[in-house]
NUMAR-633291 format. One record per residue (C-alpha): residue in three letters; x, y, z. Coordinates in nm, 4 decimals, decimal comma. Example, Ala and Ser with C-alpha at 12.3 -4.5 7.8 and 13.67 -1.06 7.14 Angstrom:
<pts>
residu / px / py / pz
ALA / 1,2300 / -0,4500 / 0,7800
SER / 1,3670 / -0,1060 / 0,7140
</pts>
This chain:
<pts>
residu / px / py / pz
MET / 0,0140 / -0,0156 / -0,0190
ARG / 0,1346 / 0,3590 / -0,1033
PRO / 0,2425 / 0,5796 / 0,1933
ARG / -0,0419 / 0,8241 / 0,0854
ASN / -0,3273 / 0,5665 / 0,0960
THR / -0,2060 / 0,4591 / 0,4217
LEU / -0,2036 / 0,8356 / 0,5638
LEU / -0,5255 / 0,8437 / 0,4441
LEU / -0,6617 / 0,5699 / 0,5984
LEU / -0,5333 / 0,6554 / 0,9273
VAL / -0,6970 / 0,9901 / 0,8945
VAL / -1,0204 / 0,8156 / 0,8292
LEU / -1,0226 / 0,6027 / 1,1251
ALA / -0,9012 / 0,8690 / 1,3654
ALA / -1,2257 / 1,0970 / 1,2420
LEU / -1,4158 / 0,7792 / 1,2938
GLY / -1,3159 / 0,7281 / 1,6321
ALA / -1,3323 / 1,0798 / 1,7222
TYR / -1,7189 / 1,0637 / 1,5977
LEU / -1,8178 / 0,7893 / 1,7837
TYR / -1,6151 / 0,9148 / 2,1162
TRP / -1,7674 / 1,2828 / 2,0867
VAL / -2,1024 / 1,2014 / 1,9151
GLU / -2,2200 / 0,8584 / 1,9160
LEU / -2,1498 / 0,7755 / 2,2687
PRO / -2,2687 / 1,0885 / 2,4363
HIS / -2,5786 / 1,0569 / 2,2366
GLN / -2,6415 / 0,6821 / 2,3370
LYS / -2,5645 / 0,7997 / 2,7083
SER / -2,8209 / 1,0536 / 2,6829
GLN / -3,0652 / 0,8468 / 2,5349
ALA / -3,0301 / 0,5796 / 2,8121
GLU / -3,0320 / 0,8454 / 3,0803
GLN / -3,4140 / 0,9625 / 2,9354
LYS / -3,5284 / 0,6128 / 2,9880
ARG / -3,4272 / 0,6053 / 3,3307
LEU / -3,6954 / 0,7018 / 3,5992
VAL / -3,4229 / 0,8655 / 3,8035
VAL / -3,0681 / 0,9707 / 3,7173
LEU / -2,8475 / 0,9610 / 4,0468
ASP / -2,5264 / 0,8883 / 4,1769
LYS / -2,5732 / 0,5675 / 4,3651
ASP / -2,2507 / 0,6224 / 4,5790
GLY / -2,3936 / 0,9778 / 4,6966
VAL / -2,6994 / 0,8529 / 4,8383
THR / -2,6772 / 0,9188 / 5,2143
GLY / -3,0548 / 0,8689 / 5,3277
ILE / -3,3617 / 0,6806 / 5,2433
THR / -3,6868 / 0,7048 / 5,3845
LEU / -3,9727 / 0,4439 / 5,2956
ALA / -4,3083 / 0,5565 / 5,3857
TYR / -4,5997 / 0,3404 / 5,3913
PRO / -4,9819 / 0,3619 / 5,4922
ASP / -4,9159 / 0,1695 / 5,8213
ARG / -4,5239 / 0,2446 / 5,9070
THR / -4,2248 / 0,4711 / 5,8016
ILE / -3,8831 / 0,3015 / 5,7876
ALA / -3,5812 / 0,5776 / 5,7678
LEU / -3,1982 / 0,4681 / 5,6817
GLU / -2,9193 / 0,6855 / 5,7194
LYS / -2,5564 / 0,6272 / 5,5964
THR / -2,2896 / 0,6856 / 5,8767
PRO / -1,9868 / 0,9086 / 5,8356
ASP / -1,7641 / 0,5793 / 5,8045
GLY / -1,9896 / 0,4017 / 5,5587
PRO / -2,2169 / 0,1400 / 5,7095
TRP / -2,5685 / 0,2096 / 5,7055
ARG / -2,8139 / 0,2248 / 6,0121
LEU / -3,1801 / 0,1948 / 6,0668
LYS / -3,2919 / 0,5412 / 6,2337
GLN / -3,6726 / 0,4505 / 6,2384
PRO / -3,9002 / 0,2982 / 6,3777
ILE / -3,5628 / 0,1450 / 6,5685
GLU / -3,2157 / 0,2207 / 6,5913
ALA / -3,0195 / -0,0734 / 6,4656
ASP / -2,7345 / -0,2054 / 6,2061
ALA / -2,8936 / -0,2320 / 5,8541
ASP / -2,8067 / -0,4986 / 5,5973
GLU / -2,5804 / -0,3709 / 5,3493
THR / -2,6318 / -0,5969 / 5,0796
THR / -3,0366 / -0,5238 / 5,1142
VAL / -2,9931 / -0,1563 / 5,1319
LYS / -2,7469 / -0,1545 / 4,8236
ASN / -3,0091 / -0,3553 / 4,6145
LEU / -3,2621 / -0,1077 / 4,7045
VAL / -3,0695 / 0,1944 / 4,5786
ASN / -2,9679 / -0,0050 / 4,2654
ALA / -3,3387 / -0,0931 / 4,2173
ILE / -3,4187 / 0,2852 / 4,2209
ALA / -3,0989 / 0,4016 / 3,9895
ASP / -3,1444 / 0,1044 / 3,7397
ALA / -3,5338 / 0,1675 / 3,6928
GLN / -3,6507 / 0,2389 / 3,3386
VAL / -3,9650 / 0,3852 / 3,1956
THR / -4,0956 / 0,2040 / 2,9407
ARG / -4,4069 / 0,4366 / 2,8799
SER / -4,6016 / 0,7388 / 3,0634
LEU / -4,9498 / 0,8105 / 3,1019
ASP / -5,0260 / 1,1868 / 3,0461
GLU / -5,4019 / 1,2377 / 3,0936
VAL / -5,4844 / 1,0294 / 3,4097
GLY / -5,7369 / 1,2513 / 3,5693
ASP / -5,9162 / 1,0954 / 3,8822
LYS / -5,7832 / 0,7558 / 3,7900
LEU / -5,4799 / 0,7524 / 4,0200
ALA / -5,6621 / 0,5281 / 4,2887
SER / -5,6767 / 0,2492 / 4,0053
TYR / -5,3182 / 0,2688 / 3,9369
GLY / -5,2362 / 0,2156 / 4,3260
LEU / -5,1078 / 0,5758 / 4,3375
GLN / -5,4105 / 0,7497 / 4,5784
PRO / -5,2854 / 0,6660 / 4,8226
PRO / -4,9589 / 0,5356 / 4,6943
GLU / -4,8584 / 0,1930 / 4,8281
ALA / -4,5107 / 0,3319 / 4,9251
THR / -4,2970 / 0,6831 / 4,8896
VAL / -3,9618 / 0,6770 / 4,8579
THR / -3,7337 / 0,9449 / 4,9340
LEU / -3,3677 / 0,9779 / 4,8858
THR / -3,0950 / 1,2025 / 5,0533
MET / -2,7754 / 1,2745 / 4,8795
LYS / -2,4411 / 1,3671 / 5,0112
ASP / -2,4783 / 1,7393 / 4,9505
GLY / -2,8073 / 1,7755 / 5,1777
SER / -3,0486 / 1,7795 / 4,8546
THR / -3,3276 / 1,5594 / 4,8385
LEU / -3,4635 / 1,3959 / 4,5032
PRO / -3,8161 / 1,4221 / 4,4277
ALA / -4,0171 / 1,1505 / 4,6070
LEU / -4,1205 / 0,8455 / 4,4114
LYS / -4,4630 / 0,7322 / 4,4715
ILE / -4,4721 / 0,3617 / 4,4214
GLY / -4,8073 / 0,1957 / 4,2837
LYS / -4,9447 / -0,1362 / 4,2022
ASN / -4,8263 / -0,3454 / 3,9322
THR / -4,9822 / -0,3506 / 3,5776
GLN / -5,2511 / -0,6353 / 3,4750
VAL / -5,0324 / -0,7424 / 3,1989
GLY / -4,6628 / -0,7762 / 3,2174
PHE / -4,3895 / -0,7578 / 3,4930
SER / -4,4123 / -0,3698 / 3,5074
GLY / -4,5698 / -0,1097 / 3,7563
TYR / -4,7084 / 0,2491 / 3,7943
VAL / -4,4782 / 0,5185 / 3,9395
GLN / -4,4919 / 0,8937 / 3,9894
LYS / -4,2323 / 1,1419 / 4,0699
GLY / -4,2553 / 1,4439 / 4,2986
ASP / -4,5369 / 1,6845 / 4,1810
ASP / -4,5210 / 1,5680 / 3,8174
PRO / -4,9011 / 1,4512 / 3,7228
LYS / -4,7636 / 1,1870 / 3,4573
VAL / -4,8024 / 0,8339 / 3,5525
TYR / -4,4760 / 0,6221 / 3,4375
ILE / -4,4858 / 0,2734 / 3,3655
THR / -4,1616 / 0,0878 / 3,4963
ASN / -4,0242 / -0,2663 / 3,5496
GLY / -4,1988 / -0,4291 / 3,8107
ALA / -3,8644 / -0,4779 / 4,0098
LEU / -3,8837 / -0,1325 / 4,1405
GLN / -4,2334 / -0,2149 / 4,2871
SER / -4,1042 / -0,5565 / 4,4645
GLY / -3,7782 / -0,3956 / 4,5663
MET / -3,9541 / -0,1139 / 4,7649
LYS / -4,1901 / -0,3343 / 4,9457
LYS / -3,9843 / -0,3605 / 5,2729
GLN / -4,0404 / -0,4701 / 5,6593
VAL / -3,8112 / -0,3552 / 5,9094
LYS / -3,6688 / -0,6999 / 5,9620
ASP / -3,5810 / -0,7066 / 5,5877
LEU / -3,3497 / -0,4271 / 5,6167
ARG / -3,2028 / -0,5064 / 5,9622
ASP / -2,8469 / -0,6707 / 5,9691
LYS / -2,9053 / -1,0143 / 6,0325
THR / -2,5564 / -1,0970 / 6,1568
VAL / -2,5980 / -1,2456 / 6,5160
ILE / -2,2329 / -1,2509 / 6,6207
ALA / -1,9463 / -1,1056 / 6,3895
PHE / -1,5723 / -1,1737 / 6,4465
ASP / -1,2823 / -1,2352 / 6,2325
ASP / -1,1339 / -1,5730 / 6,2756
PRO / -0,7724 / -1,4976 / 6,2971
ASN / -0,8576 / -1,2574 / 6,6002
VAL / -1,0202 / -1,5402 / 6,8234
HIS / -0,7886 / -1,6643 / 7,0988
LYS / -1,0118 / -1,8990 / 7,2676
ILE / -1,3756 / -2,0617 / 7,2506
GLU / -1,5948 / -2,2090 / 7,4977
LEU / -1,9014 / -2,4352 / 7,4294
LYS / -2,1342 / -2,4953 / 7,7287
GLY / -2,3980 / -2,7442 / 7,6720
PRO / -2,5297 / -3,1030 / 7,7262
ASN / -2,1661 / -3,2044 / 7,6313
GLY / -2,0142 / -3,0429 / 7,9202
ASN / -1,7911 / -2,7371 / 7,9083
ILE / -1,5506 / -2,7374 / 7,6359
VAL / -1,2394 / -2,4808 / 7,6262
VAL / -1,0211 / -2,4645 / 7,3108
GLU / -0,7479 / -2,1996 / 7,2735
ARG / -0,5042 / -2,1187 / 6,9998
ASP / -0,1529 / -2,2074 / 7,0023
ALA / 0,1377 / -1,9982 / 6,9608
ASP / 0,1474 / -2,1452 / 6,6122
ALA / -0,2082 / -1,9725 / 6,4873
GLU / -0,2979 / -2,2782 / 6,2868
HIS / -0,3125 / -2,5057 / 6,5830
TRP / -0,5345 / -2,5127 / 6,8733
THR / -0,5234 / -2,7250 / 7,2004
MET / -0,8365 / -2,8229 / 7,4130
THR / -0,7758 / -2,7222 / 7,7576
SER / -1,1004 / -2,8594 / 7,9265
PRO / -1,2213 / -3,1158 / 8,0317
SER / -0,8987 / -3,2461 / 7,9312
ARG / -0,5827 / -3,1588 / 7,7574
HIS / -0,5546 / -3,2730 / 7,3949
PRO / -0,4530 / -3,1283 / 7,0500
ALA / -0,7472 / -3,0104 / 6,8965
ASP / -0,8279 / -3,0964 / 6,5185
PRO / -0,7467 / -2,7584 / 6,3336
SER / -1,0017 / -2,8420 / 6,0511
GLU / -1,2627 / -2,9018 / 6,2822
MET / -1,1692 / -2,5680 / 6,4628
ARG / -1,1986 / -2,3741 / 6,1253
ALA / -1,5517 / -2,5367 / 6,0662
LEU / -1,6741 / -2,4410 / 6,4056
LEU / -1,5567 / -2,0689 / 6,3818
ALA / -1,6973 / -2,0556 / 6,0337
SER / -2,0545 / -2,1812 / 6,1784
VAL / -2,0895 / -1,9798 / 6,4575
ARG / -1,9905 / -1,6653 / 6,2471
GLY / -2,2129 / -1,7707 / 5,9805
ILE / -2,5410 / -1,7863 / 6,1867
ARG / -2,8001 / -1,5334 / 6,0576
ALA / -3,1171 / -1,4252 / 6,2315
ASP / -3,4181 / -1,5550 / 6,0565
ASP / -3,6398 / -1,3027 / 6,2442
PHE / -3,6306 / -1,0531 / 6,5401
VAL / -3,8477 / -1,1220 / 6,8199
SER / -3,7881 / -0,8699 / 7,0838
ASP / -3,5558 / -0,5608 / 7,1425
ASP / -3,6681 / -0,4927 / 7,5133
ALA / -3,4039 / -0,5106 / 7,7462
GLY / -3,6454 / -0,5957 / 8,0441
ALA / -3,8004 / -0,8925 / 7,8765
ASP / -3,8592 / -1,2228 / 8,0415
LEU / -3,6169 / -1,4451 / 7,8640
GLY / -3,7811 / -1,7490 / 8,0260
PRO / -4,0418 / -1,8181 / 7,7427
TYR / -3,7604 / -1,8351 / 7,5080
GLY / -3,5703 / -2,0797 / 7,6677
LEU / -3,2623 / -1,8160 / 7,7346
ARG / -3,2769 / -1,7834 / 8,1220
ASP / -3,1067 / -2,1570 / 8,1057
PRO / -2,9776 / -2,1852 / 7,7344
ARG / -2,9315 / -2,5087 / 7,6151
LEU / -2,5969 / -2,4004 / 7,4608
SER / -2,3841 / -2,1192 / 7,5083
VAL / -2,0644 / -2,0157 / 7,2711
THR / -1,8270 / -1,7579 / 7,4092
VAL / -1,5275 / -1,6231 / 7,1838
TRP / -1,2239 / -1,4203 / 7,3242
LEU / -1,1075 / -1,1718 / 7,0803
GLY / -0,7959 / -0,9351 / 7,0189
LYS / -0,5301 / -0,8423 / 7,2473
ASP / -0,7818 / -0,7086 / 7,5123
GLN / -0,9655 / -1,0499 / 7,5128
ALA / -1,2853 / -0,9156 / 7,4615
GLN / -1,5754 / -1,1568 / 7,5079
LYS / -1,8981 / -1,2362 / 7,2740
THR / -2,1349 / -1,4727 / 7,3903
LEU / -2,4232 / -1,6466 / 7,1778
LEU / -2,6874 / -1,7869 / 7,3694
ILE / -2,9201 / -2,0721 / 7,1926
GLY / -3,2597 / -2,1469 / 7,3952
GLY / -3,5892 / -2,3141 / 7,3063
THR / -3,7386 / -2,4092 / 6,9647
HIS / -4,0143 / -2,1655 / 6,8058
GLU / -4,2644 / -2,3634 / 6,5642
GLU / -4,4708 / -2,1455 / 6,3494
GLN / -4,6500 / -2,2936 / 6,0316
GLN / -4,4569 / -2,6023 / 6,0327
LYS / -4,1556 / -2,4236 / 6,0359
LYS / -3,9039 / -2,4668 / 6,3358
THR / -3,6316 / -2,2358 / 6,4170
LEU / -3,4552 / -2,1548 / 6,7673
TYR / -3,4517 / -1,8567 / 7,0014
ALA / -3,0981 / -1,6914 / 7,0386
LYS / -2,9481 / -1,3837 / 7,1633
ARG / -2,6088 / -1,2130 / 7,2418
ALA / -2,5442 / -1,2194 / 7,6136
GLU / -2,4166 / -0,8668 / 7,5755
ARG / -2,7356 / -0,7373 / 7,3651
PRO / -3,0992 / -0,7204 / 7,4397
THR / -3,2346 / -0,8265 / 7,1141
VAL / -3,3924 / -1,2007 / 7,0818
TYR / -3,3731 / -1,3386 / 6,7313
THR / -3,5030 / -1,6641 / 6,5901
ILE / -3,2150 / -1,8641 / 6,4020
PRO / -3,2412 / -2,1719 / 6,1709
GLU / -3,2691 / -2,5088 / 6,3485
TYR / -2,9517 / -2,6469 / 6,1900
ALA / -2,7450 / -2,3703 / 6,3456
LEU / -2,7559 / -2,5672 / 6,6583
LYS / -2,6346 / -2,8938 / 6,5044
ASN / -2,3373 / -2,7182 / 6,3334
VAL / -2,2111 / -2,5449 / 6,6609
ASP / -2,2918 / -2,8193 / 6,9125
LYS / -1,9594 / -3,0157 / 6,9009
ASP / -1,8445 / -3,2796 / 7,1470
VAL / -1,5062 / -3,3304 / 7,2601
GLY / -1,4586 / -3,6442 / 7,0324
THR / -1,5406 / -3,4186 / 6,7348
LEU / -1,2838 / -3,1564 / 6,8006
ARG / -0,9982 / -3,3499 / 6,9360
ASP / -0,7113 / -3,3933 / 6,6720
LYS / -0,7553 / -3,7503 / 6,5335
THR / -0,4167 / -3,7618 / 6,3492
VAL / -0,2579 / -4,1103 / 6,3585
LEU / 0,0843 / -4,0699 / 6,2883
ALA / 0,2304 / -3,6804 / 6,2398
LEU / 0,4587 / -3,7445 / 5,9488
ASP / 0,7056 / -3,4419 / 5,8708
LYS / 0,7526 / -3,4513 / 5,5044
GLU / 1,0582 / -3,2506 / 5,5302
LYS / 1,2358 / -3,4727 / 5,7872
ALA / 1,1160 / -3,8149 / 5,6755
ALA / 1,3753 / -3,9788 / 5,4526
LYS / 1,2272 / -4,3550 / 5,4611
ILE / 0,9139 / -4,5079 / 5,4971
ALA / 0,8797 / -4,8906 / 5,5437
LEU / 0,5636 / -5,0427 / 5,5031
THR / 0,5090 / -5,4132 / 5,6360
ARG / 0,2535 / -5,6223 / 5,5318
LYS / 0,1126 / -5,9473 / 5,6831
ASP / 0,0627 / -6,0991 / 5,3150
GLY / 0,4378 / -5,9904 / 5,2586
ALA / 0,3756 / -5,7734 / 4,9582
GLY / 0,5290 / -5,4568 / 5,1519
PHE / 0,7759 / -5,2143 / 5,0366
THR / 1,0218 / -4,9256 / 5,1201
LEU / 1,0333 / -4,5919 / 5,0018
VAL / 1,3445 / -4,3714 / 5,0104
LYS / 1,3903 / -4,0089 / 4,9529
ARG / 1,6461 / -3,9227 / 4,6954
ASP / 1,7122 / -3,5516 / 4,5741
GLY / 1,3800 / -3,4464 / 4,7318
THR / 1,1601 / -3,7200 / 4,5532
TRP / 1,0392 / -4,0447 / 4,6704
HIS / 1,1168 / -4,3740 / 4,5153
LEU / 1,1102 / -4,7491 / 4,5929
GLU / 1,4295 / -4,8516 / 4,7351
THR / 1,4325 / -5,1956 / 4,5688
PRO / 1,4804 / -5,1704 / 4,1572
GLY / 1,2140 / -5,3812 / 3,9933
GLU / 1,0329 / -5,4515 / 3,6723
GLY / 0,8226 / -5,1670 / 3,5254
THR / 0,8332 / -4,8008 / 3,5558
GLU / 0,7983 / -4,6236 / 3,8982
ARG / 0,4646 / -4,4404 / 3,9080
GLY / 0,5799 / -4,0990 / 4,0771
PRO / 0,2390 / -3,9405 / 4,0915
SER / 0,1137 / -4,2804 / 4,2968
ILE / 0,3781 / -4,2567 / 4,5175
SER / 0,3608 / -3,8832 / 4,6048
ARG / 0,0085 / -3,9407 / 4,6604
PHE / 0,0708 / -4,1936 / 4,9124
VAL / 0,3162 / -3,9857 / 5,0854
ASP / 0,0409 / -3,7127 / 5,1192
ASP / -0,2360 / -3,9539 / 5,2219
LEU / 0,0131 / -4,0953 / 5,4826
ALA / 0,0916 / -3,7233 / 5,6311
GLY / -0,2832 / -3,6384 / 5,6486
LEU / -0,4192 / -3,9591 / 5,7885
LYS / -0,6734 / -3,9298 / 6,0346
GLY / -0,8978 / -4,1448 / 6,2326
SER / -1,2915 / -4,0859 / 6,2360
GLU / -1,3178 / -4,1482 / 6,6173
ILE / -1,1111 / -4,2275 / 6,9120
VAL / -1,2404 / -4,5676 / 7,0416
ALA / -0,9886 / -4,6183 / 7,3022
GLU / -0,7159 / -4,4668 / 7,4884
GLN / -0,4748 / -4,4980 / 7,7952
ASN / -0,3158 / -4,8199 / 7,6624
PRO / -0,5951 / -5,0150 / 7,5433
ASP / -0,6044 / -5,4097 / 7,4516
LEU / -0,4584 / -5,3988 / 7,1120
ALA / -0,5955 / -5,7579 / 7,0307
LYS / -0,9456 / -5,6523 / 7,0679
TYR / -0,9010 / -5,4294 / 6,7659
GLY / -0,6596 / -5,6747 / 6,5661
LEU / -0,3630 / -5,4502 / 6,6281
ASP / -0,1749 / -5,7122 / 6,8356
ALA / -0,0949 / -5,8640 / 6,4746
PRO / -0,1953 / -5,5797 / 6,2441
ASP / -0,2387 / -5,6542 / 5,8736
LEU / 0,0316 / -5,3571 / 5,8022
SER / 0,2812 / -5,1815 / 6,0221
LEU / 0,4451 / -4,8479 / 5,8821
THR / 0,7757 / -4,7078 / 6,0164
ILE / 0,9232 / -4,3689 / 5,9394
GLU / 1,2960 / -4,2567 / 5,9702
ASP / 1,4711 / -3,9664 / 5,9253
ALA / 1,8039 / -3,9554 / 5,7032
GLY / 2,0341 / -4,0414 / 5,9822
GLY / 1,7980 / -4,3549 / 6,0538
ALA / 1,6517 / -4,2014 / 6,3786
ALA / 1,2786 / -4,3488 / 6,3816
LEU / 1,0247 / -4,0684 / 6,3541
GLY / 0,7240 / -4,2888 / 6,4243
THR / 0,5527 / -4,6223 / 6,3769
MET / 0,1866 / -4,6989 / 6,2883
LEU / -0,0122 / -5,0158 / 6,3158
ALA / -0,3527 / -5,0830 / 6,1122
SER / -0,5680 / -5,3573 / 6,0826
ARG / -0,8761 / -5,4001 / 5,8514
GLY / -1,1059 / -5,5983 / 6,0752
THR / -1,0948 / -5,7724 / 6,3789
ALA / -1,1410 / -6,1361 / 6,5034
ASP / -1,5237 / -6,1137 / 6,4749
LYS / -1,4613 / -5,9338 / 6,1542
ALA / -1,2471 / -6,0430 / 5,8857
ALA / -1,0382 / -5,8406 / 5,6892
SER / -1,2191 / -5,9414 / 5,3805
ASP / -1,5233 / -5,7843 / 5,5065
THR / -1,6077 / -5,4704 / 5,3217
ASP / -1,8048 / -5,3355 / 5,6022
ALA / -1,5513 / -5,4082 / 5,8687
LYS / -1,4132 / -5,1004 / 6,0593
ALA / -1,0410 / -5,0415 / 6,0349
TYR / -0,8409 / -4,9510 / 6,3207
ALA / -0,4939 / -4,7885 / 6,3512
THR / -0,2685 / -4,6769 / 6,6367
ALA / 0,0582 / -4,5219 / 6,6627
THR / 0,3222 / -4,6755 / 6,8788
GLY / 0,3568 / -4,5142 / 7,2294
SER / 0,0443 / -4,3074 / 7,1783
GLY / -0,1997 / -4,5142 / 7,3867
ILE / -0,4794 / -4,4517 / 7,1441
VAL / -0,6771 / -4,6446 / 6,9176
TYR / -0,8457 / -4,4800 / 6,6313
GLY / -1,1489 / -4,5995 / 6,4274
MET / -1,1020 / -4,5473 / 6,0521
LYS / -1,3294 / -4,5392 / 5,7448
PRO / -1,2170 / -4,8715 / 5,5472
PHE / -1,1851 / -4,6266 / 5,2366
VAL / -0,9240 / -4,4246 / 5,4377
TYR / -0,7497 / -4,7595 / 5,5331
ASP / -0,7385 / -4,8503 / 5,1824
ARG / -0,5404 / -4,5309 / 5,0748
VAL / -0,2397 / -4,6225 / 5,2643
ALA / -0,2565 / -5,0170 / 5,2506
LYS / -0,0818 / -5,0155 / 4,9375
LYS / 0,1383 / -5,2991 / 4,7808
ALA / 0,4871 / -5,2500 / 4,5998
SER / 0,2830 / -5,3290 / 4,2713
ASP / 0,0917 / -5,0139 / 4,3163
PHE / 0,3850 / -4,8066 / 4,2461
ARG / 0,4935 / -4,9566 / 3,9258
GLU / 0,3951 / -4,9866 / 3,5737
PRO / 0,3656 / -5,3565 / 3,4691
PRO / 0,6081 / -5,4644 / 3,2347
ALA / 0,4563 / -5,4791 / 2,8626
THR / 0,3488 / -5,8440 / 2,7936
PRO / 0,5605 / -5,9875 / 2,4868
VAL / 0,3788 / -6,1458 / 2,1877
PRO / 0,3766 / -6,5077 / 2,2080
SER / 0,5833 / -6,6802 / 1,9130
GLY / 0,3401 / -6,7667 / 1,6193
VAL / 0,0491 / -6,5451 / 1,6892
VAL / -0,0944 / -6,3730 / 1,3946
THR / -0,0753 / -5,9881 / 1,4142
PRO / -0,2378 / -5,7541 / 1,1940
THR / -0,0593 / -5,7116 / 0,8561
ALA / 0,1165 / -5,3718 / 0,8328
GLY / -0,0744 / -5,1361 / 0,6055
ALA / -0,4107 / -5,2693 / 0,7141
GLU / -0,6611 / -4,9746 / 0,7886
GLY / -0,5804 / -4,8599 / 1,1551
ALA / -0,3004 / -5,1182 / 1,2064
PRO / 0,0758 / -5,0372 / 1,2973
ALA / 0,3630 / -5,1240 / 1,0847
LEU / 0,5167 / -5,4526 / 1,2258
ASP / 0,8602 / -5,4865 / 1,3913
THR / 1,0237 / -5,8007 / 1,2681
GLY / 1,2549 / -5,7932 / 1,5740
ASN / 1,5621 / -5,7804 / 1,3491
GLY / 1,5888 / -5,4530 / 1,2461
GLU / 1,4955 / -5,5072 / 0,9167
GLU / 1,1810 / -5,3167 / 0,7643
PRO / 0,8666 / -5,5472 / 0,7428
LEU / 0,7627 / -5,6547 / 0,4141
ASP / 0,4842 / -5,4952 / 0,2108
SER / 0,2139 / -5,7069 / 0,1223
GLY / 0,2321 / -5,5660 / -0,2317
ASP / 0,5918 / -5,6883 / -0,2367
ALA / 0,4786 / -6,0490 / -0,1332
ASP / 0,2329 / -6,0557 / -0,3998
ASP / 0,4809 / -5,9441 / -0,6443
GLU / 0,7347 / -6,2212 / -0,5571
GLY / 0,4611 / -6,4888 / -0,5847
GLU / 0,3713 / -6,3738 / -0,9434
ASP / 0,7575 / -6,3961 / -1,0698
</pts>
């Protein structure tokens, strides 16, 4: 292309871009704004009043950001619900307008309106009130008026449904709030007794300090904190500080959960009381010990936070430090055991054998072993191992470091004297030597570590027996044949030619 033509094309493209940017885009934006019921800066809204025939709800944005209910009660607002309310107003579009309505406002649900919405902006100005009417008979639309404008606008029905709120819809439904890393201690008081668990210096680990001292399961503790923090109010029953808590079962709650937070060890306590049943729906009464509000919460919340000692205790069978471990020897009753050794940071079978090593399978085995947990603690304080088939275990596993020092030994058995190892329903058991604890284990978990040497090698290719007829080279989908002597296989066409000669 000639330089002159290239320059001309660039000029045309630049002119087209300028037209789109300075003319077409502003025009499209103007048209879009003309379709909107209200043009507003959503982030600039600082006050909302929702007036209904029987009630008025007022919300105010605090200087530091969060929304608060100001009327009919003072309470924290639900940020998501308020945001959706503002979005519904800002996104409402007019599909058509009715200019001559005369005395028909009542038929549109606008005399009186079903709701009147007033927005206050951060500069102190107030937008014309939106009078919300009923939905149209056909289509998902509704009737609206703006301020003193006599016109009736028809907008998307989402505006109508979005403005019809009860106080409980707009209240913050968080019952107890905290950041998990700030929790230093948690106490559960209930039918399972008093359980206290404290965070260790290593923030990822916990220790149960009451009713007895044991390591706690980090994953169970994360789940417990998430369950407590995730409880949401289903309804708000009372805000009366002097209310009798007896009818709610909160004078003597069935469960209390206390968390200690931050450097000042501030306490927050959740009380869970009796059952509330209405229209075949069951909920539970709950409240914060420090606040007057009585809530109802979902019934399943109790199950999620009412944990016993056995659930919260750490059930790691044998703690394997993968960085220190250099040798893993697994002995099986059937003689199919193996030894793994670490070379250059990678695990390998110690004894050479036929077939290629399955590196990923070996790595998966070591990972499964490092995270091996029992499902329950079935016995402790030096129990009778024979009762669990651990006096003559199906497998024993020993871990050593690079210097040959033992890092731990585990015994495991798939079944007991009354449950044969071949029984797929038999519970598996495991213990670490010296721990004095026997763990019950899901059979599939046991099977993940009860490996054989053959599980870690690809079987060698099976040679083709002499005299077996194989597909002829050149046949559709068949590979060229290897004669085994380095010579190219005969082409079927060549053989035919020789026969003809």
